[in-house]
C-alpha positions as a Markdown table, in Angstrom:
| # | Residue | x | y | z |
|---|---|---|---|---|
| 1 | Met | 88.2 | 119.3 | 71.0 |
| 2 | Ser | 90.9 | 122.0 | 70.6 |
| 3 | Phe | 91.9 | 122.5 | 67.1 |
| 4 | Ile | 94.5 | 125.5 | 66.8 |
| 5 | Gln | 93.8 | 127.4 | 69.5 |
| 6 | Lys | 90.5 | 127.1 | 68.9 |
| 7 | Phe | 87.7 | 124.9 | 71.0 |
| 8 | Tyr | 84.7 | 122.8 | 69.4 |
| 9 | Cys | 82.3 | 120.4 | 71.3 |
| 10 | Ile | 82.4 | 117.6 | 68.9 |
| 11 | Phe | 79.7 | 114.9 | 70.0 |
| 12 | Phe | 77.9 | 114.4 | 65.9 |
| 13 | Ser | 79.0 | 111.8 | 63.3 |
| 14 | Val | 80.1 | 113.1 | 59.6 |
| 15 | Arg | 80.5 | 110.3 | 57.6 |
| 16 | Thr | 79.2 | 112.1 | 53.9 |
| 17 | Ser | 78.7 | 115.2 | 52.8 |
| 18 | Gln | 75.0 | 114.7 | 52.9 |
| 19 | Asp | 75.5 | 114.2 | 56.6 |
| 20 | Val | 76.5 | 118.2 | 56.9 |
| 21 | Glu | 73.7 | 119.2 | 55.7 |
| 22 | Gly | 71.7 | 119.0 | 59.2 |
| 23 | Ala | 74.6 | 119.2 | 61.2 |
| 24 | Pro | 74.5 | 121.7 | 64.4 |
| 25 | Pro | 76.2 | 125.3 | 63.9 |
| 26 | His | 79.4 | 123.9 | 66.1 |
| 27 | Ile | 80.1 | 121.1 | 63.6 |
| 28 | Leu | 79.9 | 123.1 | 60.9 |
| 29 | Ala | 82.1 | 126.2 | 62.0 |
| 30 | Phe | 84.7 | 123.0 | 62.4 |
| 31 | Met | 83.9 | 121.7 | 59.0 |
| 32 | Glu | 84.7 | 125.2 | 57.8 |
| 33 | His | 87.7 | 125.5 | 60.0 |
| 34 | Phe | 89.2 | 122.2 | 59.0 |
| 35 | Asn | 88.5 | 122.5 | 55.0 |
| 36 | Ser | 90.3 | 126.2 | 55.3 |
| 37 | Leu | 93.6 | 124.5 | 56.4 |
| 38 | Val | 96.3 | 123.8 | 54.1 |
| 39 | Trp | 96.4 | 120.0 | 53.3 |
| 40 | Met | 99.9 | 118.4 | 52.1 |
| 41 | Thr | 100.4 | 114.5 | 51.3 |
| 42 | Tyr | 103.0 | 112.2 | 50.2 |
| 43 | Arg | 104.7 | 112.4 | 46.8 |
| 44 | Thr | 105.0 | 109.8 | 44.3 |
| 45 | Asn | 105.9 | 109.1 | 40.6 |
| 46 | Phe | 109.1 | 111.9 | 41.0 |
| 47 | Pro | 112.1 | 111.3 | 39.4 |
| 48 | Val | 114.4 | 108.6 | 41.2 |
| 49 | Leu | 116.7 | 110.0 | 44.1 |
| 50 | Pro | 120.3 | 109.8 | 42.9 |
| 51 | Gly | 122.3 | 106.8 | 44.1 |
| 52 | Thr | 118.4 | 105.0 | 45.0 |
| 53 | Thr | 115.3 | 103.6 | 43.9 |
| 54 | Ile | 113.2 | 105.7 | 45.5 |
| 55 | Ser | 110.6 | 107.7 | 43.8 |
| 56 | Thr | 108.3 | 108.4 | 46.3 |
| 57 | Asp | 108.3 | 109.9 | 49.7 |
| 58 | Cys | 106.3 | 107.3 | 51.8 |
| 59 | Gly | 108.3 | 106.4 | 54.8 |
| 60 | Trp | 110.1 | 109.5 | 55.1 |
| 61 | Gly | 108.0 | 112.8 | 54.0 |
| 62 | Cys | 105.7 | 112.9 | 57.1 |
| 63 | Met | 108.1 | 115.2 | 58.6 |
| 64 | Val | 108.8 | 117.4 | 55.3 |
| 65 | Arg | 104.7 | 117.4 | 54.8 |
| 66 | Ser | 104.0 | 118.3 | 58.2 |
| 67 | Gly | 106.9 | 121.2 | 58.4 |
| 68 | Gln | 105.0 | 122.7 | 55.3 |
| 69 | Met | 101.8 | 122.2 | 56.7 |
| 70 | Ile | 103.1 | 124.3 | 59.4 |
| 71 | Leu | 104.4 | 126.8 | 57.3 |
| 72 | Ala | 101.6 | 127.2 | 55.5 |
| 73 | Thr | 99.1 | 127.6 | 58.2 |
| 74 | Thr | 101.3 | 130.4 | 59.7 |
| 75 | Leu | 101.7 | 132.2 | 56.5 |
| 76 | Asn | 97.9 | 131.8 | 56.1 |
| 77 | Arg | 97.0 | 133.5 | 59.8 |
| 78 | Phe | 99.6 | 135.9 | 59.5 |
| 79 | Leu | 98.5 | 137.1 | 55.6 |
| 80 | Leu | 94.5 | 136.4 | 56.3 |
| 81 | Gly | 94.2 | 136.5 | 60.1 |
| 82 | Ser | 92.9 | 133.5 | 62.8 |
| 83 | Gln | 89.4 | 133.5 | 61.8 |
| 84 | Trp | 89.7 | 133.6 | 58.2 |
| 85 | Arg | 88.2 | 130.6 | 56.6 |
| 86 | Leu | 87.8 | 129.4 | 53.2 |
| 87 | Thr | 84.1 | 129.6 | 53.2 |
| 88 | Gly | 83.2 | 133.1 | 52.0 |
| 89 | Ala | 86.2 | 133.8 | 50.7 |
| 90 | Ser | 86.7 | 136.9 | 48.5 |
| 91 | Gln | 88.6 | 136.0 | 45.1 |
| 92 | Gln | 91.7 | 137.6 | 46.1 |
| 93 | Gln | 91.7 | 135.8 | 49.7 |
| 94 | Arg | 91.4 | 132.4 | 47.4 |
| 95 | Ile | 94.4 | 133.5 | 45.3 |
| 96 | Thr | 96.2 | 134.3 | 48.7 |
| 97 | His | 95.5 | 130.8 | 50.1 |
| 98 | Arg | 96.7 | 129.1 | 46.6 |
| 99 | Lys | 99.9 | 131.2 | 46.6 |
| 100 | Val | 100.5 | 129.9 | 50.2 |
| 101 | Lys | 99.8 | 126.5 | 49.4 |
| 102 | Gly | 101.9 | 126.6 | 46.3 |
| 103 | Ala | 104.8 | 128.6 | 47.9 |
| 104 | Cys | 105.2 | 125.8 | 50.6 |
| 105 | Gln | 105.0 | 122.8 | 48.3 |
| 106 | Leu | 108.2 | 124.1 | 46.6 |
| 107 | Ser | 109.9 | 125.0 | 50.1 |
| 108 | Leu | 110.8 | 121.2 | 49.8 |
């Protein structure tokens, strides 16, 4: 499996966090990579958009969220490096990661 310019060989079933305990190293590497990405989801309960009854971005927000995640991934790779992972990150790196996520969420 190719995942953001990194190749992982995935032939292992992981259903719960307990399954990860005995996982092979390549599965753990994939999980660390995946868990280090910024994940943005649909928004709900925001003020109704003027002239509509819409108070969620379900149905149209996927384009916005995809763009935000691409921007966040790009900034994290630029600021922290392509090999950076949340696991083992310094406090300063975690702060940078959070700031990037916050800035990208506000880019709406």
